[in-house]
C-alpha positions as CSV (number, residue, x, y, z in Angstrom):
1,X,0.0,0.0,0.0
2,X,1.4,3.5,-0.9
3,X,0.9,6.4,1.4
4,X,0.6,10.0,0.3
5,X,3.7,12.0,1.4
6,X,1.5,14.2,3.8
7,X,0.0,11.1,5.5
8,X,3.4,9.4,5.9
9,X,4.9,12.6,7.4
10,X,2.0,12.9,9.8
11,X,2.4,9.2,10.9
12,X,6.1,9.8,11.6
13,X,5.4,12.9,13.6
14,X,2.7,11.1,15.6
15,X,5.0,8.1,16.3
16,X,7.8,10.4,17.5
17,X,5.5,12.4,19.7
18,X,4.1,9.2,21.2
19,X,7.6,7.8,21.8
20,X,8.6,11.1,23.5
21,X,5.5,11.2,25.7
22,X,6.0,7.5,26.7
23,X,9.5,8.3,27.8
24,X,8.3,11.2,29.9
25,X,5.6,9.1,31.5
26,X,8.0,6.4,32.5
27,X,10.1,8.9,34.4
28,X,7.1,9.9,36.6
29,X,7.6,8.9,40.2
30,X,5.6,5.8,41.4
31,X,3.8,7.9,44.0
32,X,2.4,10.2,41.3
33,X,1.0,7.2,39.4
34,X,-0.5,5.7,42.5
35,X,-2.2,8.9,43.4
36,X,-3.7,9.2,40.0
37,X,-5.0,5.7,40.2
38,X,-6.7,6.3,43.6
39,X,-6.2,4.6,46.9
40,X,-5.5,0.9,47.0
41,X,-8.3,-1.5,48.1
42,X,-8.3,-1.9,51.9
43,X,-10.0,-4.3,54.3
44,X,-12.9,-2.5,56.2
45,X,-14.5,-5.4,58.2
46,X,-14.6,-9.1,58.6
47,X,-17.8,-11.1,59.2
48,X,-18.8,-14.7,60.0
49,X,-18.1,-17.5,57.5
50,X,-14.9,-15.8,56.1
51,X,-16.7,-12.9,54.5
52,X,-14.6,-9.7,54.1
53,X,-15.8,-6.2,53.3
54,X,-13.3,-4.1,51.4
55,X,-13.1,-0.4,50.5
56,X,-12.6,-0.3,46.7
57,X,-13.4,2.5,44.3
58,X,-12.9,6.1,45.5
59,X,-14.2,9.5,44.5
60,X,-13.4,13.0,45.7
61,X,-16.3,14.9,47.3
62,X,-16.6,18.5,48.6
63,X,-18.4,19.8,51.7
64,X,-20.4,23.1,51.6
65,X,-17.5,24.9,53.3
66,X,-15.2,23.9,50.4
67,X,-13.0,21.2,52.1
68,X,-12.6,18.0,50.2
69,X,-12.8,14.4,51.3
70,X,-12.6,10.9,49.7
71,X,-15.6,8.5,49.8
72,X,-15.2,4.8,49.0
73,X,-17.4,2.1,47.7
74,X,-17.7,-1.4,49.3
75,X,-17.1,-4.8,48.0
76,X,-18.0,-8.1,49.6
77,X,-15.4,-10.9,49.2
78,X,-15.9,-14.5,50.1
79,X,-14.1,-17.6,48.7
80,X,-12.7,-15.8,45.7
81,X,-16.0,-14.2,44.8
82,X,-16.3,-10.4,44.7
83,X,-19.7,-8.7,45.0
84,X,-19.7,-4.9,44.5
85,X,-22.1,-2.8,46.6
86,X,-23.7,-0.4,44.0
87,X,-23.7,3.3,44.5
88,X,-23.0,3.4,48.2
89,X,-20.1,5.7,48.8
90,X,-19.1,5.9,52.5
91,X,-16.6,7.6,54.6
92,X,-16.5,5.1,57.5
93,X,-16.2,1.4,58.1
94,X,-19.4,-0.7,57.8
95,X,-20.8,-2.6,60.7
96,X,-21.6,-6.3,60.5
97,X,-25.2,-6.8,61.7
98,X,-25.4,-10.6,61.4
99,X,-24.3,-13.4,59.1
100,X,-26.3,-12.1,56.1
101,X,-26.3,-8.3,56.7
102,X,-24.0,-5.3,57.1
103,X,-24.9,-1.7,57.8
104,X,-23.2,1.2,56.1
105,X,-23.7,5.0,56.1
106,X,-23.8,6.8,52.8
107,X,-21.8,10.0,52.7
108,X,-22.9,13.1,50.8
109,X,-20.9,16.3,50.7
110,X,-18.4,14.8,53.1
111,X,-21.0,14.2,55.8
112,X,-22.8,11.1,57.0
113,X,-26.3,10.8,55.6
114,X,-28.7,7.8,55.3
115,X,-28.0,4.4,56.7
116,X,-28.3,1.3,54.5
117,X,-28.5,-2.4,55.2
118,X,-26.6,-4.5,52.7
119,X,-27.3,-8.2,51.9
120,X,-23.9,-10.0,52.2
121,X,-25.1,-12.6,49.6
122,X,-26.2,-10.2,46.8
123,X,-24.6,-6.8,47.7
124,X,-28.1,-5.1,47.4
125,X,-28.4,-2.1,49.7
126,X,-31.7,-1.2,51.3
127,X,-32.4,2.1,53.1
128,X,-32.9,1.8,56.9
129,X,-36.4,3.2,57.6
130,X,-36.8,5.3,60.7
131,X,-39.9,4.8,62.9
132,X,-42.2,7.8,62.6
């Protein structure tokens, strides 16, 4: 296949730029790469039957006064199985309620908000209803 001179020149420029950028990225300190990737998974709680609750994904949030915080999602791990808990970002460790349930507090704007019960078998969160 023949390339037009302009296309060939453009391909060479792109290849050189990519190679230059790759060299610059490889010189970045490991800590900068780790920070960009977010915090590592960390164990939050252990429950009966070998179940473990881990902090996994993270997102930055901001309080009304402007300070920032990091909220984490939860993942249930047992016997090599990982069950993510959807859309529940928290700023504190969950509490094991019994052999099938944990309780966690969702955080909004860097502050604790509603409490949820999470099924340890499915990861499904359910809001805790307050008595009226």
